[in-house]
N, C-alpha and C positions, 0 to 999 in steps of 0.2 A: 585438578590433576596433581598427584603427589610427585614432587621433584626428586625424591630419594628413591632411585630405582636400582634394581639388581641387574648388572650388566652381563655377568658371567652365566652362561647356560648351565643349569644343574644337571648332574648325571641322571636324575630321575626322569628327565625328558629326552634322553638320548641313548642310553645304554640298553642293550637287549634285555627284555623284561625277565625272561627266565633266569638269566645270569644276574641281573640287578637284584631280583628278589632273593636269590641265594646269597649274593654278596652282602646284602643288608641283613638277611635273616640269620645266617649261620653264626656270625659273631654274637648277635643278640641272643640266639638260642643257646649258644655255648655258655655265655656269661650268665644267662638266666638259669641255666641248668646248675651251674656252680652255686649261684645265689640260692636257688630253691633247695639244693642239696643240703645247705646248712639248716633249713627248716627240718629236714629229715634227721640230720645229725642232732639238732636240738632235742627232737623227740627221742632219739636213741639214748642220748646221755641222760635226759630227764627220767626216762623209763627205768634207768638203773637205780635211781633214788627209791622209787616205789611206784606201785600201780596208781596210788592216789595222786602222786605228783603228776603222772601222765594225765589223769582225769582233770587235774587243776588247770593245766595249760590248754586242755580241750575246752573247758568252760570259759577260759580267758580269751580264746581265739576269736570269738565273734566281735568282741570289743576292739581288739587289735585290727580286725578287718575293717571296722569303721574308719580307723585312722588311715589305713592304707587306701581306703576308698576315697577319702578326701584328697590325698596326694595324687592318686590316679586320676581323679576328676580334673584337678589342676593340670596335670601332665597331658591328658587327652585334649582338653580345651586349648592349651598352648600349642600342642602338636598340630591340630587341625588349622588353627589360625596361621601358624608359621608355615606349614606346607602350602596353604593357599597363597600366602604372601610370596613365597618363593616361586610358585607357578605363575603368578601375576607379575613377578619381578617388582614387587612393592616392598622396598626395604623398611619403610616406616612401620608397616603392619608387622613385619618380622620382629623388629626391635620392640614394639609395643607389647607383643605377645610375651616376650621374655621378661620384660619389666613387670608386667601384670602378674605373672606367675611368681616372681620373687617376692613381691609384696604380699601375695596371698599366703606364701609359706610362712612369712613372719607373723601374720595375723593368726593363722590357724595353729601355728606352733605355740603361741601364747594360750590359746584355748585348750590345747592338749595338756599344758602344765596345770591349768585349772582343773581339768578332768582328773589328773593324778591325785589332786588334793581332795576333791569333793565327790567324784562319781564312782571311783573304783570300788570302795567298800560297799556301798548300797547295791552295786551291780552283782558282786559275788554273793552277797547275802540273799539276793533274789534267786540266784542260780542254784544254790545248794545249801542244805542244812548241815552238811558234814563239816565240822569245825576245822579239821585238818586240811581238807581240800580248800575250804574258804580262805584260810590264813595263807596257804601257799599261793593261791591265785591272786590275792591282794598284793602280796610281796612282788610277784612277777609283774603285774600290771602297773604298779606305781613306778617301778624303775623304768619300764618301757615308755610310759606316757610322759615322764619328766623330760625325755629327749625326743618327743614325738616329732619335733621339727626336722630331726635328722632323717626320719623315715620318709617324710614328704619331700625333703630337699633331694635325697638320692633319686627318688622317682622322677622328679622334675628335671634335674640337671642331666640325668642320663637320657631322658626322652628328648631333651633339647639337642643332644648329640645325634640321636637317631633321626630326628626330624630333618636334619640337614645332611643325612647320609653318612655321618661319622660313626658308624656302628662299631668299628674297631676300637675307637677310644672308649665307647660305652662298655665294651667288653673288658677293657683294662680296669675301669672303675668297679664294675660289678664283680669281676673275678677276684680282685683284691679284697673287697669287702667279704665275699663268701669264704675265701680261704682263711682270712683273719678270724671270722666268726667261729669256724670249726676249731681253730687252735685255742681261742679264748674260752670256748665252751669247756674243753678238756681241762684247761688250767684253772678256771674260776669255779666251775661247779664242784670239782673234787679237791681243789686246793693243792695243785702241783706246783713245783718250782718255786716254793716259798710263798705263793699267793694264798690268801685266806680261803677256806672252804665255804663257799657262799650258797651251795645248794641250788634251788630253783631260781633264786635271785641272780646267781651267777650267769644263768642262761640269758636272762634279760639284759644284764650288763654287757655280756659278750655281743649281743645283737645290736644294741644302741651304739656302742663304741665302734663296731665295725661299720654300721651305717653312717656314722659321722665321718669316718675316714673316707668311705666310698663317695659320699656327697662332696667332701672337700676336693678329692681328686677330680671328680666330674666337673665341678665349678672351675678348677684351675685349667682343665683341658678346654672348656668352653671359652675361657678368657684368652688363652694362648693359641689355640688351634682352630677354633670355630670362627672363621672370618666372615661367614654368612650371617652371623648374629652379632650385633654390636649393642651392648647395653651397659649402663652404669648403675652400680648399686645405690648411688645417691640420688638417682633420678626420681622426681616427684611421681606420686601415684597416678597412673593414666586411667582415669575413671571409665572412659568409654571402652578402653581395651579390657579392663577388668570385667565390665558388664558383658561384653561379647564372649570373653573366655568362660565366664560362669554359665552363660547360655549353652555353650558348646560342651562344657565339661560336667555340668551339674547332673545330666542324666547318667553318666558313668558313675559318679559318686553316689547318686541315689540308688542305682542298681546294686552296686557293691554293698552299700549300707543295708539295703533291704535283704541282700543275700546274708548279711550278718544276722538280721532278724530271723531269716529262715533257719540259720544254723542254731540259733537259740531255741527255736521251736522244735527242730529235729532232735536236738540234744535232750530237750525236755521229754519228748516221746520216749527216747531210749532210756532216760533216767528212771522212767516208770518201771523198767525191768531191773536195772542194777547200775551201779557206778562202773562195773566192769564193762558193760555194754558201751558206756560213754568213753572209757579208755580205748576200747577196740575201735570206735568211730574215730577217735583222735589219731590212732596209729594208721588207720586206713586213709584218713584225710592227708596225712603227711606224705604218703606214697602217691595217692591220686593227685594231690596238689602239685607234686613235682611234674607229673605228666601235663596237668593243666597249665602250669607255668610255661613249659616249653611250647605248648599249643598257642597260648596267648602271646608269647614273644614272636612266634612266627606270624600270627595274625596281625600283630601291631606293626610288623614290617611292611604290610600291604597298605596300611592307612596313608603314610606320606606319599607313596607312589601313586595311589588312586587320587588322593586329594590334589597332588601337584598336577597330574594330567587332566583332572577335572577342571582345575583353574586354567590350564593351558588349552582346554577343549580338544584333547587328543583321544578320540574314541577308541582307536585301535589299541593303544597301550593300556587303556582301562580294561578292555575286554581280555587282553592277554594276562594282565595281573590277576583278574578274577579267576580265570581258568587255572593258572598255575597255583594260585593261593589255595583253592579248594583241593587240588591234587596233592600238594605238599602237606597240607593239614591232615588229610585223610591217611596218608602214608604214615605220618608220625604217630597218630593215634591208633592205627592198626598195630603198629609195633608195641605200643603201650598195652593194648588189649592182650596180645599174646603173652607178655610177661606177667601181667597182673592176674589174668584168668588162669594161666597155666601154673604159676608158682606162688599162690597166696601165702602158704604156710612159711615159705622162706622169708618173705617180707615181714610177716608178723613176728617171727622169732628174732628179727633184728631189734625189736622193741621189748625184749625181755618178756615176751608173752607167756602167761601161764597156760596150763592145759585148757582152762575154761575160756581164756581169751582166744586160743587157737580154735576151739570148737565153735565159738560164736563168729570169729573173724573170717574163716575161709569162705563161707557162703556170702557174708557181707561184702568182702573184697570183690568177689566175682560179680555180684549184683551192681556194685558201684562202678565197675569198669567195662561191663559187657557191651555197652552202647557207646563206647568212646568215639567210633567213627561218626556217629550221628552228632556227638558233641562238637566234632570238628566242623561239621556243616553249620551248626547253629552259631558257633563263635565266629567263623569266617563271615557268615552272612551279617552278623552284627557289626563287624569291623567295616565291611563294605558300606553299610548304612551310615555308620559314623563318618566315614571318609566323604560321603556325599552330603553330609550335614544333617542327617535324619537321626540324630542321637536319641530323641524321644521315642521314635518308632523302634529303635533297637532295644530300648528299655522294655517295651511291651513284650518282647520275646522272652526275656529273662523272667519277667513277672508272671507270664503264663506258666512257665516251668515251675517256679517256686511256690506260687500261691494258689494257682488254679488246680494244679495236679499234685506236686510233691507233698506239701504239708497236709492237705486234706486226705490224700491217700495214705500217708504214714499214720495219721491219727486213726483213720477207719480200720486199717490193718492191725493196729495195736490193740483194738478191741477184741481181736481173736485170742489175745494172750500168747501169741506165738511170735517171738522175736524175729525168726527167719522170714516171716511174712512181711514185716515192716520194710525190710531191704528192697522188696519188689517195687516199692514206690519210686525208686531212683530210675530204673530203666523205663518205667511208664512215663515219667516226667521228661526224660531225654528224648523219647520218640516224639512226643507232642511238640516240644520246643524246637526240635530240628525242623519239623514240618512248617511250623509257624514262621520261624526265622527265614527259611528258604523262600517261602511264598511272599513274605514282606520284601525281601531283597528283589525278587522278580518284579514285583509291582513298581518299585521305585527305579529299577533299572529301565523298565519300559518308559517311565515318566521322564527321567533325567538323562539317561545315556543314549537310548535308542534314537531320539530325535537329532542327535548331533550329526554333523556332516562327516 
């Protein structure tokens, strides 16, 4: 029996669920919206340089997604371990999860630096033969990966605050980083206020500096304000905790990394038509990524609540969290559908879109977003599975979307020679993955939750 116990009852086991979920989700959604907004702003500023610069960051995005995937995997594994430890009132498990996550940031940050030196150039050479696009993409990625540890640290330290219900502090960190990035984009890309005009490299510098500041703020808040987690940076590597964290978090990292491969494949299909189609996809993804970030922030707020009450064997609160989670997610994505399907040209013109980009992008934007409510069902189902410890099963849902439906459908439809037909692959994939995710959630609900007293 572990003698290090948590004696204070956590609010995730006592507060009304609908209010708790809103209390935890709203600050995370708000801060994530600000943080995601700077991805949109990145695209808007870069698109002012040229259409090829927009294509360059679109080609670069899948590799950046791998870096984010690693950080997200560490964060999700830590989150699940920490929430269960809190539910079981096991302080040692909570502390070990934090220490393991910090060590993994150090290790993976070193690998990111090596990637900046040896991986970036071959990657861009594989993606495109256009010398201007390739050079711009290499410049952007090298800056980003040199400080890749900052990306992962921000994800982990903010998730540490969320895991213990300190979502307001997470909002401070994310919001600060997001606002700083927008300001630095304007200053560094175009050389204002005496700063050098760095072009596309300025966008990368703005991002990594902002993430470094946000990560530092989140770390400080964890040390000073998060009394439910006690860790020392000098603590030896806890191998058993690292192994458990990797088991829980690896599926998320693998899913997101495979999503990166999916993006590479989808971009390759679009590149068969033109680099303009790639630029359109990049612009659309910036807007749709904003909506997905809000959805994922909302879904992530359900994970610690379900995991805590699963550890505490509280069936009623788990059921309430699931119901409210689906409801809130569907409402959020329904609003996103109205704006994206109703006003696609408005969004595209934000990215300095040419007439050709507008012509391609209106239909593309509508197809990317018409099944948003089903995406809410899929993502919430996956988060419920993760909270119950079935991360590998959650991975199967995303794999079914990307590799059984999306990429094969996109490739087959591209054989028609009609670009508009290719976009139809997205709603087809969303319909199938939503059904698979919901059915998998029901299966494990009956297995894990229904037998509870």
